[in-house]
Structures are given as structure tokens and as C-alpha cells.
C-alpha positions as CSV (number, residue, x, y, z in Angstrom):
1,M,12.2,-4.4,-22.5
2,S,14.7,-6.5,-24.4
3,E,15.4,-8.1,-27.8
4,I,13.1,-5.5,-29.5
5,D,13.8,-4.3,-33.0
6,A,12.8,-0.6,-32.9
7,S,12.8,-0.5,-36.7
8,T,9.7,-2.7,-37.1
9,A,7.2,0.0,-36.3
10,P,7.2,3.8,-36.3
11,P,7.1,5.7,-33.0
12,P,3.5,6.1,-31.6
13,V,1.8,9.5,-32.0
14,I,0.5,11.3,-28.9
15,V,-3.1,12.5,-29.2
16,L,-4.4,14.9,-26.7
17,V,-8.2,15.0,-26.8
18,R,-9.8,18.4,-25.8
19,P,-6.8,19.6,-23.7
20,Q,-7.7,22.5,-21.5
21,L,-4.6,24.4,-20.7
22,G,-1.8,25.4,-23.0
23,E,0.7,24.9,-20.2
24,N,-0.3,21.3,-19.9
25,I,0.2,20.8,-23.7
26,G,3.7,22.3,-23.3
27,K,4.5,20.0,-20.4
28,A,3.2,17.0,-22.4
29,A,5.5,18.0,-25.3
30,R,8.4,18.2,-23.0
31,A,7.6,14.7,-21.7
32,M,7.4,13.4,-25.2
33,L,10.7,14.7,-26.3
34,N,12.5,13.5,-23.2
35,F,11.9,10.0,-24.4
36,G,12.2,10.4,-28.2
37,L,8.6,11.0,-29.3
38,T,8.0,14.0,-31.6
39,E,4.5,13.7,-33.2
40,L,1.8,15.5,-31.3
41,R,-1.8,15.7,-32.4
42,L,-4.5,17.9,-30.7
43,V,-8.2,17.3,-30.9
44,S,-10.3,20.5,-30.3
45,P,-8.0,22.2,-27.8
46,R,-10.3,24.3,-25.5
47,D,-8.3,27.6,-25.9
48,G,-7.4,27.1,-29.6
49,W,-4.0,26.6,-31.1
50,P,-1.3,27.9,-31.1
51,N,-1.4,28.7,-27.4
52,P,1.1,31.2,-25.9
53,D,1.3,29.3,-22.6
54,A,2.5,26.1,-24.2
55,G,6.0,27.3,-25.3
56,P,7.4,28.3,-21.9
57,A,6.0,25.1,-20.3
58,A,7.7,23.0,-23.0
59,S,11.1,24.0,-21.8
60,G,12.8,23.7,-25.1
61,A,10.6,21.1,-26.8
62,D,9.6,23.7,-29.4
63,S,10.0,21.4,-32.3
64,V,7.2,19.2,-30.9
65,L,4.9,22.1,-30.5
66,A,5.8,23.5,-34.0
67,G,4.8,20.2,-35.6
68,A,1.6,19.7,-33.7
69,Q,-1.5,19.1,-35.8
70,V,-5.0,20.0,-34.9
71,F,-8.1,17.9,-35.6
72,D,-11.8,18.3,-35.1
73,S,-12.4,14.7,-34.0
74,L,-10.5,11.8,-32.5
75,A,-11.4,9.7,-35.5
76,G,-9.7,12.2,-37.8
77,A,-6.6,12.4,-35.6
78,T,-6.2,8.7,-35.6
79,A,-7.3,7.9,-39.2
80,D,-3.9,6.7,-40.3
81,C,-3.3,4.6,-37.2
82,T,-3.6,0.9,-37.2
83,H,-3.9,0.6,-33.4
84,I,-5.3,3.1,-30.9
85,Y,-4.6,2.9,-27.2
86,A,-6.9,4.9,-24.9
87,T,-5.4,5.8,-21.6
88,T,-7.8,5.8,-18.7
89,V,-7.8,4.6,-15.1
90,R,-11.3,3.2,-15.6
91,K,-12.8,0.9,-18.2
92,R,-15.9,3.1,-18.4
93,G,-18.2,0.1,-19.3
94,V,-16.4,-0.5,-22.5
95,T,-15.1,-4.1,-23.1
96,K,-11.6,-3.8,-24.5
97,P,-8.2,-5.5,-23.8
98,V,-6.6,-3.7,-20.9
99,L,-2.9,-3.3,-20.9
100,T,-0.2,-1.9,-18.6
101,P,2.1,0.8,-20.2
102,E,4.8,-1.8,-20.5
103,A,2.6,-4.3,-22.3
104,A,1.3,-1.5,-24.6
105,A,4.8,-0.6,-25.5
106,K,5.6,-4.1,-26.5
107,A,2.4,-4.2,-28.6
108,V,3.4,-1.0,-30.4
109,Y,6.7,-2.6,-31.5
110,A,4.8,-5.7,-32.6
111,T,2.4,-3.7,-34.8
112,P,3.7,-2.9,-38.2
113,G,1.6,0.2,-38.7
114,R,1.4,3.5,-36.8
115,S,0.0,3.4,-33.2
116,A,-1.6,6.2,-31.2
117,Y,-1.6,6.9,-27.5
118,V,-4.7,8.9,-26.7
119,F,-5.1,11.1,-23.6
120,G,-8.2,12.8,-22.4
121,P,-8.9,16.3,-20.9
122,E,-7.2,17.2,-17.7
123,R,-10.4,17.5,-15.6
124,S,-12.4,14.4,-16.7
125,G,-10.3,12.2,-18.9
126,L,-11.5,10.4,-22.0
127,E,-15.3,10.1,-22.5
128,T,-16.9,6.7,-23.1
129,D,-17.2,7.4,-26.9
130,D,-13.5,8.2,-27.1
131,V,-12.6,4.9,-25.4
132,A,-15.0,3.0,-27.6
133,L,-13.1,4.2,-30.7
134,A,-9.8,2.7,-29.4
135,H,-8.7,-0.9,-29.8
136,S,-7.1,-1.2,-26.4
137,I,-7.1,0.5,-23.0
138,V,-3.9,1.4,-21.2
139,T,-4.3,1.6,-17.4
140,V,-1.5,2.4,-15.0
141,P,-1.4,0.3,-11.8
142,I,-2.1,3.1,-9.3
143,N,-3.2,3.7,-5.7
144,P,-6.9,3.0,-5.7
145,E,-7.4,5.7,-3.1
146,F,-5.9,8.4,-5.3
147,G,-5.9,7.6,-9.0
148,S,-5.3,11.1,-10.3
149,L,-2.5,11.7,-12.8
150,N,-1.9,15.0,-14.5
151,L,-1.6,15.0,-18.3
152,A,2.2,15.2,-18.5
153,Q,2.6,12.5,-15.9
154,A,0.4,10.2,-18.0
155,V,2.3,11.0,-21.2
156,I,5.7,10.4,-19.6
157,L,4.7,7.0,-18.2
158,L,3.8,5.7,-21.6
159,A,6.6,7.5,-23.4
160,Y,9.2,6.1,-21.0
161,E,8.0,2.5,-21.5
162,W,8.1,2.9,-25.2
163,S,11.6,4.4,-25.0
164,K,13.0,1.2,-23.5
165,G,13.1,-0.2,-27.0
166,V,15.2,2.5,-28.5
167,A,18.8,3.6,-27.9
168,L,18.7,6.9,-25.9
169,A,21.6,8.6,-24.2
170,S,22.2,7.4,-20.7
171,P,24.1,9.1,-17.9
172,P,27.8,8.2,-18.1
173,E,28.7,5.4,-15.7
174,A,31.5,6.2,-13.3
175,P,33.2,3.0,-12.2
176,L,33.6,2.6,-8.5
177,D,36.9,1.6,-6.9
178,P,36.8,-2.1,-6.0
179,P,36.6,-2.9,-2.2
180,A,39.9,-3.2,-0.5
181,P,41.1,-6.5,1.0
182,H,39.9,-7.0,4.5
183,G,43.4,-6.8,5.8
184,E,43.5,-3.2,4.8
185,L,40.4,-2.5,6.8
186,E,41.8,-4.3,9.8
187,G,44.9,-2.0,9.6
188,L,42.6,1.0,9.6
189,I,40.7,-0.3,12.7
190,D,44.0,-1.1,14.5
191,H,45.3,2.4,13.6
192,L,42.1,4.1,14.9
193,V,42.0,2.0,18.1
194,R,45.6,2.8,18.9
195,D,45.1,6.5,18.6
196,L,41.8,6.3,20.6
197,D,43.6,4.4,23.3
198,A,46.2,7.2,23.5
199,T,43.4,9.8,24.1
200,G,41.7,7.8,26.8
201,Y,38.6,7.4,24.6
202,F,37.7,3.9,25.9
203,F,36.3,4.9,29.3
204,P,35.2,3.3,31.5
205,P,37.5,0.4,30.9
206,D,34.8,-2.3,31.5
207,R,32.9,-1.0,28.4
208,R,36.0,-1.2,26.1
209,T,35.0,-4.6,24.6
210,M,31.4,-3.4,23.8
211,T,32.7,-0.1,22.3
212,L,35.2,-1.8,20.2
213,R,32.5,-4.2,18.8
214,T,30.3,-1.3,18.0
215,L,33.1,0.5,16.3
216,R,34.0,-2.5,14.2
217,T,30.4,-3.1,13.2
218,A,30.1,0.5,12.0
219,L,33.4,0.4,10.0
220,T,32.6,-2.9,8.3
221,K,29.2,-1.9,7.0
222,T,30.7,0.1,4.1
223,G,32.6,-1.2,1.1
224,W,35.8,0.8,1.8
225,S,38.1,1.0,-1.2
226,Y,41.9,1.1,-0.9
227,N,41.9,4.9,-1.4
228,D,39.1,5.4,1.1
229,I,41.2,3.6,3.8
230,R,44.4,5.5,2.9
231,M,42.4,8.8,3.2
232,M,41.0,7.8,6.6
233,R,44.3,6.7,8.0
234,G,45.8,10.0,6.8
235,I,43.0,11.8,8.7
236,I,43.6,9.8,11.9
237,T,47.3,10.5,11.7
238,A,46.7,14.2,11.1
239,L,44.4,14.4,14.1
240,G,47.0,12.9,16.3
241,R,49.7,15.5,15.4
242,T,50.5,18.6,17.4
243,P,49.0,21.5,15.6
244,K,51.5,23.6,13.7
245,R,52.0,27.2,14.8
246,R,50.9,29.7,12.1
């Protein structure tokens, strides 16, 4: 996602409708915070709230759990939202625009008001009435033979797509050494062949040409840097020395 002004719309809220296990709520909170989402709303959690199993599963996303709000209905949980996205692998007979997670994320940024991503219970997903309340459906392209996602997986897919429009910390890039000139690689090959000749490696003699071709093919597959080649030549030289007495 490029050329998006993340300041045009607030982050979407995550709404879990009738979640069954506190552990799954905690994992969903962890997935949210991984990608910069912090507002969690719960609709009639089966085991009540707070749930002692949520904290350990959140693995440090305690701020998300601490701020979670509980509602009696999906309508109440989304009353302040201008666009509601129901996540489901099926349309369930409701005619709504169907979006991928990436398209939904772009739509969230294009909507000035607050948006909500709505997820259903772990066992059955959103009911038809839940989907009917939404403005759009978000469906993940998935294996038709196995369309089962757990709650945290579904949350992380949408949160990740949304996060592409904001600046999050990325792993530091470690620049790779540039490939060495080919002449350096030829020097390594000549060095290796010379030492292999000295040990009688190329036997029988009539297979020398084929063996050399195989060796050259293997060594030219990689992008050897200058330091890589220096190291390998040092190894070859060391292997050819008479071992020192200790």
C-alpha cells in the first residue's frame, strides 16, 4: 500500500462478537498490538470479562486488554463507526460489497470516520444478522478445501494489511557485500584445482573434464563477495599445509 496519508482516518477498532475463550481474546490483542491497533471491543463474551486466561495469551499486550470495552450488542459496539466490515469466509446470503483485506485497508484510509473490523465466535463465525448490520464483507482468499482460520489469525491478517499505511519499525537492514569481480572467482577456482591436482583428486583422468565442469558450475552459482573468496582461499591454503605439532 503506497501513497496513503495515515492521518486521514483513525485506526479501525477490532470488535470480537461473542468470543468464547479468554485465551483467544488475549491472542487477538497480541495480534492487534503487533501492527499498531489498540482499541478492542467485546460483544457478550461467553465467559464474561475480565477473563484470567486472556492476560498470559496476550504476551505483553496488556494495554489492549486493559482498555477493552464490553457491549451487549454489535449495534452498540459499532454505534460510533461510520463503516463496519464483517469478516467471514462466506457471504451467508447477504448481498454486500465483498473486499479482500488489502482492499478493506485502503477503504479504511479513505473513510474519514471510524471503521470497525468485526469478527465472529471461534466455532461458528458471524451470524447472518451480524453480517447484515455491516456495510461490507471482508473475505480472505483461502483454500476452498480448508477455510478455517482461528480468531487471532483472522485479526492479524486484517491488522497487517492496515499497518502497511503507517510507519512501523522494521528489522534493520544489513547491507550485503557486493559480488566480487569474476576474475577473483577464477583465481579461487584455479587455486582449488591446483591443490586438488596435487592430491590426485581428479581420478580417473578421463573424467577430469567433467569433474572440473561440475566444480565450476557449483562455485559460480553463488554471489561470492571478495571477502568470501579470500576466506575460501585461506581455507584451501590451510588444508594443504603440513599440520603443526602440538
